[in-house]
C-alpha positions as a LaTeX table, in Angstrom:
\begin{tabular}{lrrr}
\hline
Residue & $x$ (\AA) & $y$ (\AA) & $z$ (\AA) \\
\hline
Gln1 & 60.43 & $-23.83$ & 4.09 \\
Val2 & 63.52 & $-25.00$ & 2.28 \\
Gln3 & 64.42 & $-24.78$ & $-1.40$ \\
Leu4 & 66.73 & $-27.31$ & $-2.79$ \\
Val5 & 68.57 & $-27.09$ & $-6.25$ \\
Glu6 & 70.73 & $-29.89$ & $-7.55$ \\
Ser7 & 73.40 & $-29.59$ & $-10.04$ \\
Gly8 & 76.34 & $-31.44$ & $-11.57$ \\
Gly9 & 74.65 & $-34.26$ & $-13.28$ \\
Gly10 & 75.54 & $-35.29$ & $-16.79$ \\
Leu11 & 76.90 & $-38.07$ & $-19.02$ \\
Val12 & 79.94 & $-39.88$ & $-17.94$ \\
Gln13 & 81.75 & $-43.11$ & $-19.08$ \\
Pro14 & 81.95 & $-46.03$ & $-16.84$ \\
Gly15 & 84.76 & $-45.61$ & $-14.31$ \\
Gly16 & 84.49 & $-41.90$ & $-14.40$ \\
Ser17 & 83.61 & $-39.45$ & $-11.66$ \\
Leu18 & 81.04 & $-36.70$ & $-11.03$ \\
Arg19 & 80.20 & $-34.33$ & $-8.07$ \\
Leu20 & 76.66 & $-33.40$ & $-7.37$ \\
Ser21 & 75.79 & $-30.39$ & $-5.60$ \\
Cys22 & 72.68 & $-29.34$ & $-3.66$ \\
Ala23 & 72.24 & $-25.81$ & $-2.69$ \\
Ala24 & 69.70 & $-24.90$ & $-0.08$ \\
Ser25 & 68.04 & $-21.75$ & 0.88 \\
Gly26 & 65.13 & $-20.51$ & 2.94 \\
Ser27 & 66.00 & $-21.98$ & 6.44 \\
Ile28 & 68.80 & $-22.85$ & 8.66 \\
Phe29 & 70.73 & $-25.41$ & 6.58 \\
Ser30 & 72.99 & $-26.58$ & 9.38 \\
Leu31 & 69.90 & $-27.77$ & 11.29 \\
Tyr32 & 68.85 & $-30.24$ & 8.65 \\
Asp33 & 69.83 & $-33.83$ & 7.97 \\
Met34 & 70.60 & $-34.15$ & 4.28 \\
Gly35 & 70.42 & $-37.03$ & 1.92 \\
Trp36 & 70.93 & $-38.05$ & $-1.69$ \\
Tyr37 & 68.32 & $-40.44$ & $-3.32$ \\
Arg38 & 68.15 & $-41.76$ & $-6.83$ \\
Gln39 & 65.47 & $-43.17$ & $-9.02$ \\
Ala40 & 66.19 & $-45.32$ & $-12.24$ \\
Pro41 & 63.53 & $-45.77$ & $-14.89$ \\
Gly42 & 60.95 & $-48.22$ & $-13.72$ \\
Lys43 & 62.29 & $-48.48$ & $-10.29$ \\
Gln44 & 61.54 & $-46.98$ & $-6.85$ \\
Arg45 & 63.49 & $-44.16$ & $-5.54$ \\
Glu46 & 66.28 & $-45.50$ & $-3.27$ \\
Leu47 & 68.41 & $-43.81$ & $-0.54$ \\
Val48 & 71.96 & $-43.36$ & $-1.75$ \\
Ala49 & 73.67 & $-41.57$ & 1.13 \\
Thr50 & 72.87 & $-39.41$ & 4.10 \\
Ile51 & 74.67 & $-36.97$ & 6.30 \\
Thr52 & 73.24 & $-35.72$ & 9.75 \\
Ser53 & 73.40 & $-32.14$ & 10.90 \\
Ala54 & 76.13 & $-33.48$ & 13.13 \\
Gly55 & 78.06 & $-34.89$ & 10.14 \\
Thr56 & 77.44 & $-38.55$ & 10.65 \\
Thr57 & 77.30 & $-40.37$ & 7.27 \\
Asn58 & 75.63 & $-43.45$ & 5.93 \\
Tyr59 & 75.67 & $-45.12$ & 2.53 \\
Val60 & 73.83 & $-47.85$ & 0.84 \\
Asp61 & 75.94 & $-50.95$ & 0.40 \\
Ser62 & 76.16 & $-50.58$ & $-3.46$ \\
Val63 & 77.93 & $-47.25$ & $-3.41$ \\
Lys64 & 80.24 & $-47.68$ & $-0.21$ \\
Gly65 & 83.74 & $-46.90$ & $-1.16$ \\
Arg66 & 82.86 & $-45.24$ & $-4.26$ \\
Phe67 & 80.64 & $-42.40$ & $-3.15$ \\
Thr68 & 81.20 & $-39.62$ & $-0.61$ \\
Ile69 & 78.57 & $-37.24$ & 0.88 \\
Ser70 & 79.73 & $-34.13$ & 2.58 \\
Arg71 & 78.31 & $-30.68$ & 3.59 \\
Asp72 & 79.54 & $-27.14$ & 3.69 \\
Asn73 & 77.28 & $-25.37$ & 6.17 \\
Ala74 & 78.80 & $-22.01$ & 5.33 \\
Lys75 & 77.78 & $-22.49$ & 1.67 \\
Asn76 & 74.27 & $-24.10$ & 2.47 \\
Thr77 & 75.39 & $-26.90$ & 0.30 \\
Val78 & 75.58 & $-30.70$ & 0.30 \\
Tyr79 & 77.67 & $-32.63$ & $-2.06$ \\
Leu80 & 77.96 & $-36.18$ & $-3.42$ \\
Gln81 & 81.32 & $-37.14$ & $-4.85$ \\
Met82 & 80.73 & $-40.29$ & $-7.14$ \\
Ser83 & 83.73 & $-42.24$ & $-8.40$ \\
Ser84 & 84.10 & $-45.54$ & $-10.20$ \\
Leu85 & 80.77 & $-45.02$ & $-11.66$ \\
Lys86 & 78.88 & $-47.99$ & $-13.32$ \\
Pro87 & 76.02 & $-48.12$ & $-15.72$ \\
Glu88 & 73.78 & $-49.19$ & $-12.87$ \\
Asp89 & 74.27 & $-45.75$ & $-11.24$ \\
Thr90 & 72.32 & $-44.32$ & $-14.03$ \\
Ala91 & 69.38 & $-42.42$ & $-12.47$ \\
Val92 & 67.83 & $-39.13$ & $-11.52$ \\
Tyr93 & 69.49 & $-38.12$ & $-8.25$ \\
Tyr94 & 67.48 & $-36.04$ & $-5.76$ \\
Cys95 & 68.55 & $-34.04$ & $-2.80$ \\
Lys96 & 66.39 & $-34.28$ & 0.36 \\
Ala97 & 66.44 & $-32.00$ & 3.50 \\
Thr98 & 64.88 & $-33.57$ & 6.76 \\
Arg99 & 64.27 & $-32.05$ & 10.09 \\
Val100 & 62.74 & $-34.73$ & 12.23 \\
Ile101 & 61.93 & $-32.64$ & 15.25 \\
Ile102 & 59.43 & $-30.52$ & 13.27 \\
Gly103 & 58.47 & $-33.43$ & 10.85 \\
Arg104 & 59.44 & $-31.65$ & 7.64 \\
Asn105 & 60.99 & $-33.19$ & 4.42 \\
Tyr106 & 61.86 & $-31.13$ & 1.28 \\
Trp107 & 62.98 & $-32.37$ & $-1.96$ \\
Gly108 & 64.95 & $-30.86$ & $-4.98$ \\
Gln109 & 63.90 & $-31.34$ & $-8.63$ \\
Gly110 & 66.50 & $-33.88$ & $-9.41$ \\
Thr111 & 69.68 & $-34.10$ & $-11.75$ \\
Gln112 & 70.16 & $-36.80$ & $-14.33$ \\
Val113 & 73.24 & $-38.97$ & $-14.19$ \\
Thr114 & 73.89 & $-41.22$ & $-17.08$ \\
Val115 & 76.78 & $-43.64$ & $-17.08$ \\
Ser116 & 77.38 & $-45.02$ & $-20.54$ \\
Ser117 & 80.13 & $-45.65$ & $-23.03$ \\
\hline
\end{tabular}
């Protein structure tokens, strides 16, 4: 079992930056692939960025060059550094932990990001 708690969301002006954090507990964090997803009102949840247990990263095209995912296994935390934010980045951002070999997925409760002037 893995518990995930996101933080760092808020209101930011277009062009601004935010850093989201997702703190994990309850299992061996370093074994899990981690991801950030987002869901805007009236839209489906979409993948934003992932980082594997080995540190390989992947991004949706719309955030490439603006967002950076990273992890600190010593702190059991994954981060999403978001820069050059746009109004279309407004969404609830969720953290997900995946361990494919045992078929387990865990989600956090989400943190709201609003980009508006």
